[in-house]
C-alpha positions in Angstrom: 0.0 0.0 -0.1 1.4 3.2 -1.1 1.9 6.0 1.5 1.2 9.5 0.2 4.0 11.3 1.8 6.5 8.4 1.9 6.6 8.9 6.0 6.1 5.5 8.0 5.8 7.8 10.9 3.0 10.2 9.5 0.5 9.1 12.0 2.6 10.2 14.9 2.9 13.9 16.3 0.2 14.8 13.8 -0.6 18.4 15.0 3.1 19.2 15.2 3.5 18.1 11.4 1.2 20.3 10.2 2.0 23.1 7.8 0.5 26.5 7.4 -0.4 27.1 3.5 -2.3 30.6 4.0 -1.4 33.0 6.7 -4.6 34.3 8.7 -5.4 37.5 10.1 -5.7 39.0 13.7 -9.3 38.2 14.8 -10.9 41.0 16.5 -13.3 39.3 18.4 -10.8 37.1 20.1 -7.7 38.8 20.9 -4.6 36.8 20.6 -6.1 34.6 17.7 -6.1 34.4 14.4 -8.6 33.7 11.3 -8.8 32.6 8.2 -5.1 30.7 8.6 -5.3 27.4 6.6 -3.3 24.4 8.2 -2.7 20.7 6.6 -0.6 17.8 6.7 2.6 18.5 4.7 1.8 15.6 2.2 -1.1 17.5 0.6 0.2 21.0 1.6 0.8 21.7 -2.2 -2.8 20.5 -3.2 -4.4 22.5 -0.6 -2.6 25.5 -1.3 -3.2 25.5 -4.9 -6.8 25.2 -4.2 -6.9 28.0 -1.9 -4.7 30.2 -4.5 -7.2 29.5 -6.9 -10.2 30.4 -5.1 -11.2 27.3 -3.9 -11.4 27.6 0.0 -10.8 24.6 2.0 -12.5 24.1 5.5 -10.5 20.9 6.5 -8.5 18.2 5.1 -6.7 14.9 6.0 -3.8 13.2 4.3 -5.3 9.9 5.7 -2.2 9.1 7.4 -1.4 6.0 5.2 -4.8 4.0 6.5 -7.2 5.3 4.2 -7.3 8.0 0.8 -6.7 11.7 1.5 -10.0 14.0 1.9 -10.3 17.7 1.3 -13.4 19.8 2.3 -14.5 22.8 0.1 -16.1 25.9 1.6 -18.9 25.4 -1.5 -19.7 21.8 0.5 -17.8 19.6 -1.9 -15.6 16.8 -0.8 -12.5 15.7 -2.7 -11.0 12.1 -2.2 -7.4 11.5 -3.4 -7.0 7.7 -4.3 -3.2 7.0 -3.6 -2.8 4.9 -6.6 -4.8 3.3 -9.6 -5.7 0.1 -7.5 -7.6 2.7 -5.0 -9.3 4.7 -7.9 -10.4 1.6 -9.4 -12.4 0.6 -5.8 -14.0 4.0 -5.6 -15.2 3.5 -9.0 -16.4 0.2 -8.3 -18.8 1.8 -5.5 -21.0 3.4 -8.2 -23.5 1.4 -10.3 -22.7 3.2 -13.9 -19.9 4.4 -15.7 -19.2 8.2 -16.7 -21.5 7.5 -19.8 -24.4 6.3 -17.9 -24.0 2.9 -18.9 -24.2 0.0 -16.1 -21.0 -1.3 -14.8 -19.7 -4.6 -15.3 -20.3 -6.2 -11.9 -23.0 -8.7 -12.8 -20.8 -10.1 -15.7 -17.9 -10.2 -13.3 -19.5 -11.9 -10.6 -20.9 -14.4 -13.2 -17.5 -14.9 -14.9 -16.1 -15.5 -10.9 -18.3 -18.4 -10.6 -17.3 -19.6 -14.3 -18.8 -22.8 -15.0 -19.4 -24.3 -11.9 -22.9 -25.0 -10.7 -22.2 -23.5 -7.2 -25.2 -21.8 -5.5 -23.4 -20.7 -2.5 -20.2 -18.9 -1.5 -17.8 -20.6 1.2 -14.9 -18.6 2.5 -13.1 -19.9 5.3 -13.0 -16.9 8.2 -9.1 -17.5 9.1 -8.1 -16.6 5.7 -10.2 -13.8 5.3 -8.4 -12.3 8.3 -5.4 -12.9 6.7 -6.0 -10.7 3.9 -4.7 -7.0 3.7 -6.3 -4.7 6.0 -7.6 -2.8 3.2 -9.2 -5.7 1.4 -10.7 -6.5 5.2 -12.5 -3.2 5.3 -13.9 -3.5 1.5 -15.2 -7.2 2.7 -17.0 -5.7 5.8 -18.5 -2.8 3.7 -19.7 -5.4 1.2 -21.4 -7.9 3.8 -23.2 -5.1 5.7 -24.5 -3.7 2.3 -25.5 -7.0 1.4 -27.1 -7.6 5.1 -29.1 -4.2 4.4 -30.3 -5.4 1.2 -31.8 -8.3 2.1 -33.2 -8.3 6.1 -35.9 -10.3 5.4 -33.9 -13.7 4.5 -35.4 -17.0 5.3 -35.2 -18.2 9.1 -32.7 -21.0 8.2 -29.3 -22.2 9.0 -26.5 -23.5 7.0 -23.6 -25.8 7.4 -20.2 -26.5 5.9 -19.0 -29.8 5.3 -15.5 -30.7 3.7 -15.1 -33.3 0.8 -12.2 -34.4 -0.9 -11.5 -34.2 -4.8 -13.8 -37.0 -5.4 -16.6 -35.6 -3.1 -16.2 -38.0 -0.2 -17.1 -36.2 3.2 -14.0 -35.8 5.0 -13.4 -34.1 8.4 -12.6 -30.5 8.7 -8.9 -29.6 9.1 -8.7 -28.1 12.7 -6.6 -25.2 11.3 -9.5 -23.9 9.1 -11.7 -23.7 11.9 -9.1 -22.0 14.4 -9.4 -18.3 13.1 -8.6 -17.1 16.7 -5.2 -18.3 17.1 -4.3 -19.1 13.1 -1.6 -21.5 12.1 0.9 -19.1 10.0 2.3 -22.1 8.4 -1.1 -23.5 7.1 -2.0 -19.9 6.0 1.3 -19.5 4.1 0.8 -22.6 2.4 -2.3 -21.7 0.8 -0.8 -18.6 -0.7 0.3 -17.7 -4.2 3.5 -17.6 -5.0 5.3 -14.2 -4.6 6.2 -13.0 -8.2 9.8 -12.0 -8.6 10.8 -8.7 -8.9 10.3 -7.5 -12.6 7.8 -10.0 -13.4 4.4 -8.8 -15.1 
């Protein structure tokens, strides 16, 4: 995950690191105070300054401190979100059901494509592996699950049970490590991961 300012310690001493991009004037109503000054995190200072210099006054801003996209609030009420990279931009775009031309997105086709030619009626994912995914992925997954629950609050009052099978379809005991999400076995999880690509690989 890219960090906007390249400072891993960006999250520490936030207030002390803030810079002034627009000087304020003495506040006649509050002696010793100034008004109109604009402070911001150093990594987004050039953007905040450019906006104010162009007459687009800002009311607040935050670089996200490496945990989320930077965002800037304008006096007009508009809110600007700054994606850290193309991947994050695509994730933001995926939140909207239509493209810039008003055409439906590809989500439906993508989901059908993910299931492929299987006859699976359910999606089953081990919790222990989901918790081993990157933090950004876990946040997205939680958001999607909340959206799913909000969309279908009146589902049938039934339960489900997962049973494991071997490649031939014969029932087998569930491996203990797949159930132990509270105390994950890292060696087992790492064995499931894709092999890391060598540097320079496409």
